[in-house]
N, C-alpha and C positions, 0 to 999 in steps of 0.2 A: 803623605809626599806634598801635596799640591805647593807647599809652602819653596820648592825647589824647582827652578825652574834656569833656563840657559844650554848653552850645549858646552861642554866641558872636553877640551880637547889636551890629552897628554904627549907633550913636543919629545921627541928623542933628537939628541946634539951628536952627529956624528962626527967626527973629524973637523972640529973645531964649527961647525956650520949644521943650518937647520937639516936633516934626514931629509930625503926626499918622501920620504912616506907622511911627515910630518908636516909638507909644503900641502902635499894633498889631501888629509886629514885639516885641515885646517881650513882650507877651498871647499871643504863638502859641508864642513858641519858650518860656514858661512850662509853656502843656498838653506841649508834646513835649518838655519834660526832666521834668516829671511822668510819660509814659509810660515814659519812659528810666531816670530814675531817678537823674538829675543834673539842676546845676547851670545857673543861666540867667548869665551874665555879657554887660555892657554897657560898649562904649566908648563914650565921649563925647570928643570932641575940640571947642575953640573956646574964646572968651575966658570966654564965660560959663557953660563945665563943669559948674564945682564946686557951681555953685549949683542945678542941675539934677539932680544924683546921687542925691539923696533922693528925686525924684519920678519918676527911675527904679526905684527900690526899690519904691516903691509900688505903681508897675505889674507890678512882678513878679521884677525882676533881684537875685537873690541878691549880687551883687558890680559894682560899677562900676570902671570904671579909667576916669581921666581926664589928659586929656590938656590942660591949659589956655594957652592962649598966643592974642595978639592976631592 
């Protein structure tokens, strides 16, 4: 398990926006990652995921993985 590093947040999209809980989790993940010297990745899935990737980065994610489908 030593090869797995970083913090992964599975984000939720609600009504075309990042759900408030996702914003909160990205912020908490950023704090934890800073303490560990690691990165924060966020996974967004849904029909509008690509459009919200930049917003997740603005809230503290280093990487955003997108799975876009209706």
